[in-house]
C-alpha positions in Angstrom: 0.0 0.0 0.0 2.8 2.4 0.9 4.5 1.7 -2.4 1.4 2.6 -4.3 1.1 5.9 -2.4 4.7 6.7 -3.2 4.2 6.0 -6.9 1.3 8.6 -7.3 2.2 11.1 -9.9 0.7 14.5 -10.7 -1.5 12.8 -13.4 -2.7 10.2 -10.9 -3.6 13.2 -8.6 -5.7 14.7 -11.5 -7.6 11.5 -11.9 -8.1 11.2 -8.1 -9.5 14.7 -8.0 -11.9 13.8 -10.8 -13.0 10.7 -8.9 -13.7 12.8 -5.8 -15.8 15.3 -7.7 -17.9 12.5 -9.2 -18.3 10.7 -5.9 -19.2 13.9 -4.0 -21.8 14.9 -6.7 -23.3 11.4 -6.5 -23.4 11.5 -2.7 -25.1 14.9 -2.7 -27.6 13.7 -5.2 -28.5 10.7 -3.1 -29.0 13.0 -0.1 -31.3 15.3 -2.2 -28.9 18.2 -1.8 -27.8 18.3 -5.4 -30.7 17.4 -7.8 -29.5 14.8 -10.3 -31.7 16.3 -13.0 -30.0 19.7 -12.9 -27.1 21.1 -14.9 -24.9 21.4 -11.8 -24.9 17.7 -11.1 -24.1 16.9 -14.7 -21.5 19.6 -14.9 -19.7 18.0 -11.9 -19.8 14.7 -13.7 -18.4 16.2 -16.9 -15.6 18.0 -15.0 -14.8 14.9 -12.9 -15.0 12.6 -15.8 -12.7 14.8 -17.9 -10.1 14.8 -15.2 -10.3 11.0 -15.0 -10.0 10.8 -18.8 -6.9 12.9 -18.7 -5.3 10.5 -16.2 -6.4 7.6 -18.4 -4.5 9.1 -21.4 -1.3 8.5 -19.5 -2.3 5.3 -17.7 -4.8 3.6 -20.1 -7.4 1.1 -18.9 -9.9 0.2 -21.6 -12.7 -0.6 -19.2 -12.4 2.7 -17.3 -12.2 4.6 -20.6 -15.4 3.0 -21.9 -17.3 3.8 -18.7 -16.0 7.3 -18.5 -17.0 8.0 -22.2 -20.4 6.7 -21.5 -20.9 8.8 -18.4 -19.6 11.9 -20.2 -22.1 11.3 -23.0 -25.0 10.8 -20.6 -24.1 14.0 -18.7 -23.7 16.0 -21.9 -27.1 14.8 -23.1 -28.7 15.6 -19.8 -27.3 19.2 -19.9 -28.6 19.6 -23.5 -32.0 18.4 -22.4 -31.9 20.9 -19.5 -30.9 23.8 -21.7 -33.6 23.0 -24.3 -36.2 22.9 -21.5 -35.1 26.2 -19.9 
């Protein structure tokens, strides 16, 4: 475990920050603090997902890339739906 912590690079930190953003947004949505159908929630997912994707460019993992691309598309479509409804 300590070896893994010592090997964390700046790009790993970027991915970790992205993961934290996504998890915090999800947690807030489950607590009804941040509505999941609003732009703010989906913007958090796009920002967090983008940071994770940046880290995946440097440390590729096909499964993680696929899921992040899908989540980014879902969030972008949700934002478009919100903007059209506004």
